[in-house]
C-alpha positions as CSV (number, residue, x, y, z in Angstrom):
1,M,0.0,0.0,0.0
2,T,1.2,3.5,-0.8
3,R,0.1,6.2,1.6
4,T,0.0,9.7,0.0
5,Y,-1.0,13.1,1.1
6,V,-2.4,15.5,-1.6
7,L,-2.5,19.2,-0.6
8,I,-5.2,21.0,-2.6
9,R,-5.8,24.7,-3.4
10,A,-9.4,25.5,-4.3
11,K,-11.0,28.5,-5.9
12,A,-12.4,31.0,-3.4
13,G,-15.7,29.9,-2.0
14,T,-15.5,26.3,-3.4
15,M,-13.6,24.4,-0.7
16,W,-16.6,22.6,0.8
17,N,-17.9,21.5,-2.6
18,V,-14.4,20.4,-3.6
19,R,-14.1,18.4,-0.3
20,S,-17.4,16.7,-0.9
21,D,-16.5,15.7,-4.5
22,I,-13.0,14.5,-3.6
23,E,-14.0,12.3,-0.7
24,K,-16.1,10.3,-3.2
25,I,-13.1,9.3,-5.3
26,E,-11.9,5.7,-5.0
27,G,-8.6,5.5,-3.1
28,I,-9.3,8.6,-1.0
29,V,-9.4,7.7,2.7
30,D,-10.1,11.1,4.2
31,V,-10.3,14.8,3.3
32,H,-9.8,17.7,5.7
33,V,-10.3,21.5,5.3
34,I,-7.1,23.1,6.6
35,T,-5.6,26.5,7.2
36,G,-2.4,27.8,5.6
37,P,-1.4,28.1,1.9
38,Y,-3.6,25.1,1.0
39,D,-7.3,24.6,1.5
40,L,-7.6,20.9,1.8
41,V,-5.5,17.8,2.5
42,A,-6.6,14.4,1.2
43,L,-5.2,11.1,2.5
44,V,-4.8,8.5,-0.3
45,N,-4.2,4.8,0.0
46,L,-3.4,3.0,-3.2
47,P,-2.0,-0.4,-4.1
48,S,1.0,1.3,-5.8
49,T,2.3,4.6,-7.1
50,D,1.3,3.4,-10.6
51,N,-2.3,4.4,-9.8
52,L,-1.4,7.8,-8.4
53,K,-1.1,9.6,-11.7
54,R,-4.7,8.7,-12.7
55,L,-6.0,9.6,-9.2
56,L,-4.3,13.0,-9.5
57,E,-5.9,13.6,-12.9
58,I,-9.3,12.8,-11.4
59,I,-8.7,15.3,-8.6
60,H,-7.6,18.0,-11.1
61,D,-10.9,17.5,-13.0
62,V,-12.9,18.3,-9.9
63,E,-14.6,21.7,-10.3
64,G,-12.9,24.3,-8.2
65,V,-9.5,22.6,-7.9
66,V,-6.7,25.1,-8.7
67,S,-3.6,23.1,-7.9
68,T,-2.2,20.3,-5.9
69,E,1.0,19.2,-4.2
70,T,1.7,15.5,-3.6
71,W,3.6,14.0,-0.7
72,I,4.3,10.3,-0.7
73,A,5.0,8.7,2.7
74,M,8.0,6.4,2.8
């Protein structure tokens, strides 16, 4: 299992809708609204990093997502 954290910036006023949409994506374990330079953090559990590229594409397709930063736990 690969545990990954995806930090997400959302358009102003959309973070709660973005959170709701992202938590429905397969592989997403949890999503939190946070303070600081990012609006949300998503915890991802995937069988391998091979699946990560596709999951990030799905996150970027969510209405309101501006950008992401990905951290892979070792």
